[in-house]
SETORNU-192276 format. One line per 2 residues: number of its first residue (from 1); their letters; for each residue x negated, y, z of C-alpha. Coordinates in pm, whole numbers, plus 50000, padded with zeros to 5 digits. Layout:
BEGIN
NUM) A) X:Y:Z | ...
This chain:
BEGIN
1) MM) 69372:71809:86263 | 69374:71623:86591
3) VV) 69599:71358:86437 | 69369:71327:86136
5) AT) 69066:71290:86362 | 69240:71024:86568
7) VA) 69341:70830:86258 | 68985:70857:86121
9) YC) 68849:70727:86451 | 69089:70428:86446
11) IG) 69015:70345:86082 | 68643:70372:86151
13) GC) 68675:70130:86441 | 68862:69884:86221
15) LI) 68592:69905:85954 | 68319:69843:86210
17) GG) 68517:69544:86335 | 68545:69422:85976
19) AG) 68169:69447:85942 | 68137:69229:86250
21) IF) 68361:68966:86091 | 68143:68964:85779
23) VL) 67837:68920:86003 | 67991:68606:86153
25) LN) 68081:68472:85808 | 67730:68540:85685
27) LG) 67581:68355:85980 | 67783:68048:85878
29) DH) 67664:68082:85518 | 67303:68115:85635
31) RA) 67333:67792:85835 | 67491:67617:85539
33) LR) 67214:67738:85309 | 66945:67612:85545
35) TL) 67112:67271:85552 | 67144:67260:85174
37) RR) 66774:67335:85134 | 66662:67096:85407
39) VV) 66864:66788:85310 | 66724:66664:84980
41) PS) 66930:66420:84768 | 66818:66061:84814
43) PV) 66904:65732:84639 | 67242:65600:84749
45) PA) 67132:65288:84941 | 66835:65460:85106
47) RT) 67020:65532:85434 | 67310:65392:85632
49) SG) 67378:65673:85881 | 67321:66044:85945
51) RV) 67342:66355:85730 | 67272:66289:85366
53) AV) 67291:66452:85024 | 67388:66246:84721
55) EG) 67395:66313:84348 | 67600:66056:84162
57) RT) 67911:65983:83961 | 68253:65875:84082
59) EY) 68315:65501:84051 | 68579:65243:84140
61) GP) 68614:65140:84501 | 68691:64793:84639
63) SG) 69041:64797:84487 | 68909:64855:84136
65) RQ) 69069:65069:83868 | 69370:65276:83972
67) VG) 69644:65445:83770 | 69798:65774:83878
69) PV) 70174:65716:83925 | 70262:66065:83800
71) TG) 70030:66107:83502 | 69970:65742:83415
73) EG) 69600:65827:83384 | 69332:65585:83496
75) CV) 69125:65696:83795 | 68921:65573:84089
77) WF) 69162:65707:84355 | 69489:65899:84379
79) HV) 69719:66061:84632 | 70088:66137:84573
81) RL) 70308:66371:84775 | 70674:66460:84725
83) IR) 70828:66746:84921 | 71176:66897:84931
85) EP) 71195:67268:84992 | 71439:67555:84946
87) AR) 71456:67698:84595 | 71360:68029:84754
89) WQ) 71073:68044:85000 | 71197:68060:85358
91) ST) 71020:68082:85689 | 71095:67984:86047
93) GE) 70908:68289:86175 | 70586:68091:86155
95) TD) 70329:68119:85877 | 70428:67786:85717
97) PV) 70727:67746:85483 | 71010:67506:85554
99) YD) 70989:67176:85368 | 71039:66802:85415
101) VL) 70783:66542:85310 | 70989:66271:85140
103) LE) 70710:66060:84997 | 70336:66039:85056
105) FS) 70091:65763:84975 | 69744:65698:84836
107) SP) 69580:65425:84636 | 69448:65138:84852
109) GG) 69093:65184:84976 | 68868:65469:84881
111) FA) 68637:65521:84588 | 68259:65524:84548
113) LA) 67965:65734:84434 | 67707:65562:84217
115) DH) 67360:65648:84089 | 67078:65454:83927
117) SG) 67006:65267:84250 | 67355:65155:84354
119) RI) 67682:65282:84497 | 67825:65390:84829
121) PV) 68189:65403:84950 | 68345:65748:84998
123) DP) 68610:65844:85253 | 68877:66033:85048
125) AI) 68924:66276:85340 | 68608:66450:85218
127) LD) 68819:66592:84933 | 69026:66799:85179
129) HP) 68747:67043:85264 | 68648:67228:84947
131) YP) 68443:67547:84963 | 68642:67824:84786
133) ME) 68354:67907:84550 | 68292:67545:84446
135) PG) 68512:67347:84203 | 68657:67032:84354
137) VA) 68646:66685:84205 | 69014:66592:84227
139) VK) 69247:66678:83938 | 69590:66798:84055
141) TT) 69915:66764:83862 | 70235:66924:83995
143) LE) 70591:66870:83874 | 70893:67065:84001
145) HG) 71256:66962:83969 | 71567:67153:84073
147) PK) 71931:67203:83967 | 71844:67526:83784
149) AP) 71529:67381:83625 | 71586:67008:83588
151) RT) 71292:66791:83493 | 71257:66418:83446
153) LP) 71042:66281:83727 | 70840:65959:83699
155) AV) 70966:65630:83836 | 70763:65672:84154
157) VP) 71039:65907:84278 | 71343:65706:84396
159) RE) 71660:65802:84214 | 71853:65860:84536
161) LV) 71614:66141:84634 | 71694:66319:84310
163) DD) 72070:66262:84341 | 72079:66392:84699
165) LR) 71920:66725:84604 | 72133:67028:84691
167) KN) 72182:67331:84470 | 71953:67549:84679
169) ER) 71669:67292:84698 | 71394:67166:84473
171) LT) 71151:66876:84463 | 70779:66926:84418
173) LT) 70575:66622:84320 | 70196:66648:84338
175) ES) 69937:66397:84226 | 69569:66437:84314
177) RV) 69344:66194:84132 | 68971:66145:84102
179) PR) 68866:66047:83749 | 68593:65794:83690
181) GV) 68245:65906:83586 | 68258:66263:83719
183) QV) 67912:66387:83818 | 67919:66500:84181
185) FA) 67689:66663:84432 | 67786:66565:84785
187) LG) 67659:66662:85128 | 67807:66493:85433
189) RL) 67731:66217:85679 | 67697:65845:85644
191) AR) 67881:65638:85903 | 67888:65260:85875
193) GQ) 67773:65286:85518 | 68052:65525:85412
195) LK) 68014:65887:85306 | 68234:66110:85523
197) QS) 68279:66481:85591 | 68037:66633:85840
199) RA) 68158:66652:86198 | 67981:66985:86237
201) GV) 67820:67198:85974 | 67861:67210:85600
203) TV) 68040:66953:85386 | 68004:66966:85008
205) FT) 68178:66756:84743 | 68177:66936:84411
207) TK) 68116:66906:84039 | 67845:67173:84066
209) TR) 67481:67070:84087 | 67278:67118:84403
211) NE) 67095:67415:84249 | 67425:67576:84149
213) VI) 67565:67527:84499 | 67256:67686:84657
215) AA) 67271:67977:84411 | 67642:68034:84487
217) RK) 67576:68039:84862 | 67292:68289:84813
219) DG) 67523:68510:84606 | 67785:68488:84881
221) IS) 67530:68597:85141 | 67420:68891:84923
223) LG) 67780:69001:84876 | 67838:68969:85250
225) NR) 67534:69185:85323 | 67666:69458:85094
227) MI) 68009:69442:85256 | 67855:69461:85604
229) AS) 67651:69769:85513 | 67942:69942:85339
231) FA) 68194:69874:85616 | 67949:69966:85893
233) LL) 67832:70293:85735 | 68180:70410:85640
235) GL) 68316:70303:85978 | 68045:70489:86168
237) AL) 68099:70799:85957 | 68474:70804:86015
239) AG) 68457:70709:86382 | 68171:70950:86451
241) GG) 68345:71235:86272 | 68668:71170:86458
243) VG) 68496:71156:86796 | 68296:71468:86719
245) YL) 68605:71669:86632 | 68800:71542:86933
247) AT) 68505:71635:87155 | 68527:71995:87040
249) LA) 68886:72009:87161 | 68800:71892:87512
């Protein structure tokens, strides 16, 4: 029984620690929710700097219409990445897999957000920080090629890279593109007339509306509150029971 009590005490401590982690996550969600409620969407040209919320549609940037090299689809911006990796996942002892980036490039310039009053340039780096509960704007297409599963790759991949592939390797080609005319809700900062990700605090760039984003954050906070209560109560019960039994043996 002493072993059982000790295990219960340890598990209870872990659950209480987990509740603490959910508390920290909830604090971040509360701050994000306050920002979402405080920063009201404004017409695109209304400001040139500072935190801003924008509701608009994706539009061409200074370089005009783009064409995704992998899909051949028209878009306002694209990013292409080609990596070579082992056919079976390997690790160097770190958390990241082993791979080589053979090709990586983006369309020239960025793209823009437009509404009834005008348009504003967007830094594509804002696409790299999606909230897990919010759908992103970019459309991703992935192609894999290997000796055991050959696939014809588009002309953007040099032939020598395909010919040099070993039997235990594969190529993964990914295209991320932003279609034109996608309705977007964005929250970030304006710097020199360009919409960028926030230096501190929440960044949003999603196909959801502002009301849907606020509702999702509220749901996340409610779920976090339930997890905090469940973990804390169960943890206290296990830890308290374990300590109580061990105390009787002293």
